[in-house]
C-alpha positions in Angstrom: 12.0 9.1 -1.0 12.0 5.3 -0.4 15.0 3.0 -1.2 16.1 -0.6 -0.8 19.5 -1.9 -1.8 20.3 -5.6 -1.8 17.8 -6.4 1.0 17.7 -10.0 2.1 15.3 -11.4 4.7 15.3 -15.0 6.0 12.9 -16.8 8.3 14.8 -19.8 9.5 16.0 -21.7 6.4 13.5 -19.9 4.1 14.7 -16.8 2.1 11.7 -14.5 1.8 13.6 -11.6 0.1 16.6 -12.2 -2.0 18.6 -9.0 -2.9 15.7 -6.6 -3.4 16.7 -3.3 -4.9 14.4 -0.4 -5.9 13.7 3.4 -5.6 10.3 5.0 -5.1 10.4 8.8 -5.9 8.6 11.7 -4.3 4.9 12.4 -5.1 4.2 9.1 -7.0 2.1 6.0 -6.5 4.7 3.2 -6.4 3.3 -0.3 -6.9 4.7 -3.5 -5.5 3.0 -6.3 -7.4 3.0 -10.1 -6.8 1.1 -13.1 -5.7 0.4 -13.9 -2.0 3.6 -15.0 -0.4 5.8 -13.1 -2.7 7.3 -11.0 0.1 5.2 -7.8 -0.3 4.2 -7.4 3.3 7.7 -8.3 4.5 9.0 -5.3 2.5 6.6 -3.0 4.1 7.4 -4.4 7.6 11.1 -3.8 7.0 10.6 -0.2 5.6 8.4 0.7 8.6 10.9 -0.9 11.1 8.7 -3.7 12.2 11.3 -6.2 11.0 15.0 -6.1 10.6 16.6 -7.3 7.3 19.5 -9.8 7.3 21.5 -8.0 4.7 21.3 -4.9 2.6 20.2 -1.3 3.3 16.9 0.6 3.2 16.0 4.2 3.7 12.9 6.5 3.9 13.4 10.2 3.6 10.9 11.1 6.3 10.5 10.5 10.0 8.1 7.9 11.5 5.8 10.7 12.5 5.5 11.6 8.8 4.4 8.1 7.6 1.0 6.4 7.5 0.5 2.7 7.4 -2.6 0.6 6.4 -1.9 -3.1 6.8 -4.1 -6.2 6.0 -4.9 -6.5 9.7 -6.5 -3.1 10.3 -5.9 -3.0 14.1 -9.1 -1.0 14.7 -10.7 -1.2 18.1 -13.9 -3.0 17.5 -15.8 -1.8 20.6 -15.0 1.9 20.0 -16.9 4.1 17.5 -15.3 5.3 14.3 -14.8 8.7 15.8 -13.3 7.3 19.0 -10.8 5.3 17.1 -9.6 8.4 15.2 -9.6 10.6 18.2 -7.4 8.2 20.1 -4.7 8.4 17.3 -5.2 12.1 16.9 -4.3 12.5 20.6 -1.1 10.4 20.0 -0.1 12.7 17.1 -1.2 15.9 19.0 -3.5 16.8 16.1 -6.2 19.4 16.2 -9.5 18.2 17.7 -11.3 18.8 14.4 -9.0 16.5 12.4 -10.8 13.2 13.0 -14.1 14.6 11.8 -12.5 16.1 8.7 -10.9 12.8 7.8 -14.1 10.8 8.4 -15.9 13.1 6.0 -13.1 12.6 3.4 -13.7 8.9 3.3 -17.5 9.2 3.4 -18.0 8.0 7.0 -19.3 11.1 8.6 -22.7 9.5 9.1 -21.1 6.5 10.8 -19.0 8.5 13.2 -20.9 7.2 16.3 -21.2 3.7 15.0 -19.0 1.0 16.7 -16.4 -0.6 14.4 -17.9 -4.0 15.1 -21.1 -2.9 13.3 -19.3 -1.8 10.1 -19.2 -3.6 6.8 -15.8 -4.7 5.4 -15.7 -1.8 3.0 -16.5 0.7 5.7 -13.7 -0.8 7.9 -11.3 -0.5 5.0 -12.2 3.2 4.6 -11.8 3.8 8.4 -8.4 2.1 8.3 -7.4 4.4 5.4 -8.7 7.4 7.4 -6.6 6.5 10.3 -3.5 6.0 8.1 -3.9 9.5 6.6 -4.9 11.2 9.9 -1.4 12.8 10.4 -1.1 14.2 6.8 1.6 11.6 6.0 4.3 12.4 3.5 4.7 8.7 2.9 1.8 6.3 3.0 2.1 2.5 2.9 -1.0 0.6 1.8 -1.0 -3.2 1.9 -3.6 -4.5 -0.5 -6.2 -1.8 0.5 -9.0 -3.0 -1.8 -8.6 -6.8 -1.3 -12.0 -8.4 -1.1 -14.0 -5.2 -1.7 -16.8 -4.7 -4.2 -16.0 -2.7 -7.3 -17.8 0.4 -6.2 -16.0 0.6 -2.8 -12.7 -0.2 -4.5 -13.2 2.7 -6.9 -13.8 5.1 -4.0 -10.6 4.0 -2.4 -8.8 4.4 -5.7 -10.0 8.0 -5.9 -8.8 8.7 -2.3 -5.3 7.3 -3.2 -5.0 9.4 -6.3 -6.1 12.5 -4.4 -3.4 11.8 -1.7 -0.8 11.6 -4.4 -2.0 14.8 -6.1 -1.9 16.5 -2.7 1.8 15.7 -2.4 2.0 12.3 -0.6 4.2 9.4 -1.8 2.1 6.3 -1.8 3.6 2.8 -1.6 1.0 0.3 -2.7 1.1 -3.5 -2.6 -1.4 -5.4 -4.7 -1.9 -8.6 -6.7 -4.5 -6.9 -8.9 -2.7 -5.9 -12.2 -5.7 -3.8 -13.4 -5.5 -1.8 -10.1 -1.7 -1.3 -10.7 -2.2 0.0 -14.3 -4.9 2.4 -13.2 -3.1 3.8 -10.2 0.6 3.4 -10.3 3.3 5.7 -11.8 5.9 3.0 -11.4 5.8 -0.7 -10.4 8.0 -3.6 -9.5 7.0 -7.2 -10.1 8.0 -9.4 -7.2 8.0 -13.2 -7.3 9.3 -15.5 -4.6 11.3 -12.7 -3.0 13.0 -11.5 -6.2 12.2 -8.6 -8.5 11.6 -9.9 -12.0 10.7 -6.5 -13.7 10.3 -2.8 -12.9 9.3 0.4 -14.7 6.0 2.1 -15.6 3.2 -0.4 -16.3 3.1 0.7 -19.9 6.8 0.3 -20.5 6.9 -3.1 -18.9 4.1 -4.3 -21.2 5.8 -2.8 -24.3 9.1 -4.5 -23.5 7.3 -7.8 -23.6 5.4 -7.3 -26.8 7.2 -7.2 -30.2 4.4 -5.2 -31.8 4.8 -2.4 -29.3 1.2 -2.6 -28.2 0.2 -2.9 -24.5 -0.8 -6.4 -23.6 -2.2 -7.4 -20.3 0.3 -6.8 -17.4 -0.8 -10.0 -15.7 0.2 -11.9 -18.9 3.7 -10.4 -18.6 4.0 -11.6 -15.1 2.8 -15.2 -15.9 5.2 -15.2 -18.9 8.2 -14.3 -16.8 7.4 -16.5 -13.7 5.0 -19.2 -14.7 3.0 -18.3 -11.6 -0.6 -17.1 -11.3 -1.2 -14.0 -9.2 -3.9 -15.4 -7.0 
């Protein structure tokens, strides 16, 4: 469904991505893990055609109308209500008039439908941004650190929504620096450090490859062992 082959991206003299190669398959949660500045957002921007790469190839097996994107900067219209925000995008996608209300209910914001975005908590804004990303029933959904800075209860709610989307047939491409989140959600992951993939596979297999006793150590410990870098 999603492929990169030898992708290189430079900003001036700085190489941000250096020969990145991976494949994310249909109907899975694919995790892109790494610290801030590793190149995770750049990969999403290239895959969603917001940036061009300098070398290599990339491909998504759906049209832009069949993708959804939730970035760190949510891009919500603060003066509009939750419902107004979704109705605006529903018009762009020519979706049924009932769809915004349905999606608000799915993220637990039906009672906040008439509340302006400027009055929402961070967790509510995150849920609204996720609602907008799934408004068009995307076959591929890009989520850039969707639970960053959220309290554990709100994060668990978003985790459940992500798992439900995968179970309903979407392919979810998730970036995070939270290894516990990756182990809980992801079918496959790649570990990215300074623009280079240092490991990939299922979270469990990666851990087993780095433990002689064949138990499953902490995935963050594997990353630190391989790179010498902390995730935060």
